N, C-alpha and C positions, 0 to 999 in steps of 0.2 A: 322312811322314820326307824328302819331297823336294820339299815343296810349293813350298818360297823359290828353285828352280833357276830359272822362267821367267823372272822378277821380277831374277834376275842375271842370266839370258844376254841379257833384251831381247827375247827370242825364243817365238815361241808353241810351245813343247815340249809334243809331247804324252807324258809320261813315261811314259804304260803302255802305247802303242802303239796306243791308239783311234783317234785319228784319225789316223792314219798312211796317205799317199797310195798308191796301187797300186803294186805292183812296177814297175820299169823298168831299162833293161838299159843307162844314161847316169849318169854323175853327176851329181850338184845343180851344178844352174848360179851358184846361188847361196853355193859355196864359194869362198873367193879363195885359188889356194895359191900362194907365195911358191916362189920360187928353194930347193931345199934341203927344204921341207915336205914331208912325206908326202902323199900325193894321199887325196880321197875315196875314202872304200869304196862300192862298187857294189853295189846288192841283187841278191841272185842270183832268177832265174827259175824258178820253182816248178812252172811251170803242167801240166810234164807228167807229174806228178803227180794230177792231174784226172780222175777217172773208173778210176782204177790202184789205189786205197787202197781196196780190201774193206771196207766197214762203217764208212766215215769219210765223211759228207756232202759235197761238192764245194762247199757253202754255208760248212761248217766249215771247209774248207783254205781258201777266199779269205780266207776271214775273218782266218785263220792269219797268212796270206803278207802281209797288211795290215797285222797287226800286225807281222810282223820286218819290213817295211818303215820303220816306225816307230821301231826300234832302231836302225836303218842311220843314219835322217836324222838323230835325235837324236845318235848318234856324232858324225857329220859334224861335227855344230853344235859339240856341246861341244869339241872340237878346234879349231874354226877359232877358237872365241872366246878357247879357253887360248893360241892363238897371237897373236891380238890384244892379250889384256894382257901377253902376253911382250915383245912388240914395241915397247909403250906403258912395258914399266920396272916392272909392277906386279903381280909373281908375290910378292910378298909380302899381298896382299889378300886379303880374304874372300873373296870371289869366285874367285880364283886358286884357295884353299882348297878351298873347294866343291867348285867343277868337277873339280879332279883326284881328289878322295874317292869322287866318282858316275862318273865315269868307266866304269870298271871296270866296275860295276851294266849299263850301258850298251852296254857292246862286249862282255862276256859274255852277257846278252839278242840279241844279232846274232847271235854266232856259234855258241853253243846252239842256237840255232834250226836254222840251219845244217845242222850235225850231223844234229840231228834231223829234217830235211825228207830228208838226203841216206841216214838209215838207213829210211825207207821206199820202200814199192814193191816188195816180195819176193814178192806172192802167193800169201802161206803159203808159200813154202817155207821148208826143213828148212835148218840148219848141218848141212853137209856134212864129212865126215872129212876131218883137216884141222890144221895146227899151233893155231887157234884151239879146236877141240874138244877136240883134248889137252889144252890151258892147261887149259879149264874142267873136264875130268875128274881133271887133277892137282890146284889149287887146292879144288875145291870135291867131288869125290869121283864128282859124275856130272852131266849136263849137267841132271837135273829137279831138284837141288839145286841148285844154280846159278838157275836160273829159281824158284824156290818164294825164295829172298834176296832177287832183283831186286823179284819181286812183292811181295814182305814189305815192303820198304825205299818201294815207291813206291805202297804202300797207307797210310801215316804220313799222319797229321793234318798239314796246312799246303798249300803251294804251292813250287813247285821243279821241281826235277829230280831223276830218277835217271841216274848214268852209273855206267857199266862201267870201272873206270879199270885200264890197268895202273900198279902206284907203281914208282915208280925206283929204291927202296933194296933191293926184291929179285927186283922183277918181278912181284910176287903180282897176282893179278885181283883185285879188291875193287869190289864194286857201292857207290858213295857216294849219300846224300843231300845236295843242295844248296839249299840253303835263299834262296828267291829268286831270285839268277843267281849270287851270288858269293861264299855264304858255305857252305864243305866243299869245297872244290877240294883236292885232294892238289896240292902244289906240284912241278909238274915229271912229273905223271901224262900217260898217253896217254889218252882216250878212246875206246875200244871201241864203245859201243852208251851211246845217250843216248835218254832218252824224256821228254815233257814232261809235267808232273803241275800243270800251273799249271791253275785249273779253265777257264780262256780255249780250254784243247785241248780238253777233252770237254763243257764242262756244255749249251751250245745244243743237243747232239742226245742226248745221255748220262742230262742233268741231275745228280745228285747218285753215278750209279752209275759211280764209277771203274772199279770192279773190271769192268763191261764193258767200259770205255773200255780197260783194260789187255789186255785179251784178244783185240780189234781191234787192238792195236798191235804183240802178239807172230804176232798173223798176220798180217801183214805187211811183217816185217822183213825187210833187203836184206842177209844173210847176206854177200854177196859183198861189199856194202862194207864193214862191219864184219869181214871174214876179211882184208880188204886194210889196214884197218886197224893190223891187229895186226900184220901179217905187213913192214909197212910203217914201224912206230913206231921212235926211235933205239936203238939196241945199246945202246949208253953208258951202265952203271947209274951210279948216284951213290954214292960210298964208303960204306961201311955206318960 
């Protein structure tokens, strides 16, 4: 679907992130930032999760961190190339259109991985009583019913993500399937819990046993992080 992009960019982009470099803490040196331009995104370091996510091998996590770095690199490379095209007055070119269409895929791949890693590391903690627990009970009837719906969504065939969203029209909590990285997001919604169900998230350790991976994911949710997302979400709803 995206095979033509490396030729358009003139760069060795790894669109699946497989050839990404290890995570770094400084901006890529090859990105030229002109005055007024958005500065390059910097990959976050999630090494603190190594040895702390019970049931997930460190080798799997390291591979996943490296893949995430690829999305950061590709997002920066596309933004740099779009800047060059615009500066040269070529914003009606086919290359400009192709890159504009693809940017969201790379950017969402970057951001969803950050949200995913940041809601890991809970060490078997349970969701404590509070606003998020009350919201789940109110919208789903019980935690168990919400969890069953989330797991059923993640168990569907396909590659992508499951995101527990607060939708912005009524403030309802919904478990949504995101196909790949960019199809199915609720516009204006607030992501509360994010689970990666691309095969790269589990296949090297669990083979095709996605159900086992999902069990491990739930045993390691950082409920403090998810509760913070819920409590810090924008309070202004979009008018119905």
